[in-house]
C-alpha positions as CSV (number, residue, x, y, z in Angstrom):
1,X,-27.7,-28.4,21.6
2,X,-27.0,-24.8,20.7
3,X,-24.8,-24.8,17.2
4,X,-21.3,-23.8,18.1
5,X,-19.8,-20.9,17.4
6,X,-17.9,-20.3,14.2
7,X,-14.2,-19.3,14.2
8,X,-12.5,-18.8,10.6
9,X,-8.8,-19.4,10.8
10,X,-6.5,-17.9,8.3
11,X,-3.0,-19.4,7.5
12,X,0.3,-17.6,7.0
13,X,2.2,-17.6,3.6
14,X,3.9,-20.4,3.9
15,X,1.2,-23.0,4.5
16,X,-2.1,-23.8,3.8
17,X,-5.1,-24.9,6.0
18,X,-3.0,-27.9,7.2
19,X,-0.8,-25.7,9.4
20,X,-3.5,-24.9,11.6
21,X,-4.9,-28.2,12.1
22,X,-3.8,-28.5,15.6
23,X,-5.3,-25.1,16.7
24,X,-8.4,-26.4,15.1
25,X,-8.2,-29.8,17.0
26,X,-7.9,-28.1,20.0
27,X,-11.0,-25.7,19.6
28,X,-13.2,-28.6,18.2
29,X,-16.1,-29.1,19.0
30,X,-16.9,-26.2,21.1
31,X,-16.2,-24.0,18.0
32,X,-17.3,-24.7,14.2
33,X,-13.8,-24.1,12.8
34,X,-13.8,-23.1,9.1
35,X,-10.3,-23.4,7.6
36,X,-9.9,-22.7,4.3
37,X,-7.0,-22.2,1.9
38,X,-6.1,-18.4,0.8
39,X,-6.1,-17.5,-2.5
40,X,-3.0,-18.6,-4.4
41,X,-2.5,-21.3,-2.0
42,X,-3.2,-25.2,-1.9
43,X,-6.5,-25.9,-3.0
44,X,-7.3,-22.1,-2.7
45,X,-9.2,-20.2,-5.5
46,X,-7.5,-18.1,-8.3
47,X,-7.9,-14.1,-8.2
48,X,-7.3,-11.5,-11.0
49,X,-4.7,-10.1,-8.9
50,X,-2.9,-10.8,-5.1
51,X,-2.9,-7.5,-3.3
52,X,-3.8,-6.9,0.5
53,X,-7.4,-5.9,-0.5
54,X,-7.6,-8.5,-2.5
55,X,-7.3,-11.0,0.0
56,X,-9.6,-8.8,2.1
57,X,-12.2,-8.7,-0.4
58,X,-12.0,-12.7,-0.7
59,X,-12.4,-12.9,2.8
60,X,-15.4,-10.5,3.1
61,X,-17.2,-12.8,0.8
62,X,-15.9,-16.2,2.6
63,X,-17.1,-14.7,5.9
64,X,-20.6,-14.2,4.3
65,X,-20.9,-17.4,2.7
66,X,-19.7,-19.2,5.6
67,X,-22.1,-17.6,8.3
68,X,-25.7,-16.7,5.9
69,X,-24.7,-13.1,7.5
70,X,-26.5,-14.8,10.9
71,X,-23.5,-15.2,13.1
72,X,-20.7,-13.1,13.5
73,X,-17.9,-15.2,13.3
74,X,-14.3,-15.1,15.7
75,X,-11.5,-14.4,13.1
76,X,-7.6,-16.1,13.7
77,X,-5.2,-15.2,11.5
78,X,-1.8,-16.7,12.0
79,X,1.5,-14.7,10.2
80,X,0.7,-13.4,6.8
81,X,-3.0,-14.1,7.9
82,X,-2.7,-11.7,10.7
83,X,-2.5,-9.3,8.2
84,X,-5.1,-10.2,6.1
85,X,-7.3,-11.0,9.2
86,X,-6.1,-7.1,10.7
87,X,-6.9,-5.5,7.4
88,X,-10.1,-7.4,7.2
89,X,-11.3,-6.4,11.2
90,X,-9.9,-2.6,10.3
91,X,-12.4,-2.3,7.7
92,X,-15.6,-4.3,8.9
93,X,-15.2,-4.1,12.5
94,X,-19.0,-5.2,13.3
95,X,-19.0,-8.3,11.2
96,X,-16.9,-10.2,13.8
97,X,-16.9,-10.9,17.4
98,X,-13.4,-11.3,18.1
99,X,-9.8,-11.2,16.4
100,X,-7.1,-13.3,17.6
101,X,-3.7,-12.8,16.0
102,X,-1.1,-16.1,16.4
103,X,2.7,-14.8,15.7
104,X,1.4,-11.8,13.9
105,X,3.4,-9.6,11.9
106,X,3.5,-6.1,13.5
107,X,6.6,-4.6,13.0
108,X,7.8,-2.7,10.2
109,X,8.9,-5.8,8.3
110,X,11.4,-4.3,5.9
111,X,13.4,-3.3,8.6
112,X,16.1,-4.9,10.9
113,X,18.4,-8.1,10.8
114,X,16.0,-10.0,8.6
115,X,15.2,-7.2,6.2
116,X,17.2,-8.8,3.0
117,X,14.9,-11.8,3.4
118,X,11.5,-9.6,4.1
119,X,12.7,-8.0,0.8
120,X,12.9,-11.1,-1.0
121,X,9.6,-12.2,0.1
122,X,8.0,-9.0,-1.2
123,X,9.7,-9.9,-4.5
124,X,8.2,-13.0,-4.7
125,X,4.7,-11.8,-4.1
126,X,5.1,-8.7,-6.5
127,X,6.3,-11.3,-9.0
128,X,2.9,-13.2,-8.3
129,X,0.8,-10.5,-9.0
130,X,2.4,-9.2,-12.3
131,X,1.9,-12.9,-13.7
132,X,-1.2,-14.1,-15.8
133,X,-3.8,-15.9,-13.3
134,X,-3.0,-19.5,-13.8
135,X,0.9,-18.9,-14.0
136,X,0.1,-16.5,-10.7
137,X,-1.6,-19.7,-8.8
138,X,1.3,-22.0,-9.9
139,X,4.2,-19.4,-8.5
140,X,2.8,-18.8,-5.4
141,X,1.7,-22.3,-4.5
142,X,5.2,-23.8,-5.5
143,X,6.2,-26.0,-3.1
144,X,10.0,-25.8,-3.7
145,X,9.7,-21.8,-2.7
146,X,7.3,-23.0,0.6
147,X,10.1,-25.9,1.8
148,X,13.0,-22.8,0.7
149,X,11.2,-20.7,3.0
150,X,10.4,-22.9,5.5
151,X,14.1,-24.2,5.7
152,X,15.5,-20.7,6.0
153,X,13.0,-19.3,8.4
154,X,12.9,-22.5,11.4
155,X,15.0,-21.6,14.1
156,X,15.6,-24.7,16.0
157,X,18.4,-27.1,15.0
158,X,16.5,-30.2,16.2
159,X,15.8,-32.6,13.1
160,X,12.3,-33.8,15.0
161,X,10.8,-30.3,15.3
162,X,12.0,-29.1,11.6
163,X,10.5,-32.0,9.9
164,X,7.5,-31.0,11.8
165,X,7.9,-27.4,11.0
166,X,7.9,-28.4,7.1
167,X,5.4,-30.5,7.3
168,X,3.3,-27.9,8.7
169,X,4.3,-26.1,5.8
170,X,3.3,-28.7,2.9
């Protein structure tokens, strides 16, 4: 039986690899799903800094290690992961076969009715980038901040849906 095509899934900024579990389940076994935690999130590695370029560099290494350079993967990014995946695809277009963006961040994020919340998110990540490595990891993986963001960003008032949303961002 031929080996399944690899698909690398990159989560958003409120979560970890757990948030993509339903999507992963729907792709398996037709695809070899790889769903890492981004640096600074969950069990993700520590970086010396946390800029978009740092995430792209990390993703380049992850793609190379995961595929051994033999098979070009499909790349899927959700929310903040869509920014990382888009930047990666722009820099290394020949290294993937397809790019899938789920709930992408495409509009100017610092404009519009939610600009204050977006500016707070930018400040949060800027602070994380200024802290020493170990403290930055603790700051960026804070369950309290993740829960607060999840509460603010969830649109539904349905308690069952809210519990599910919050569970996906643990």
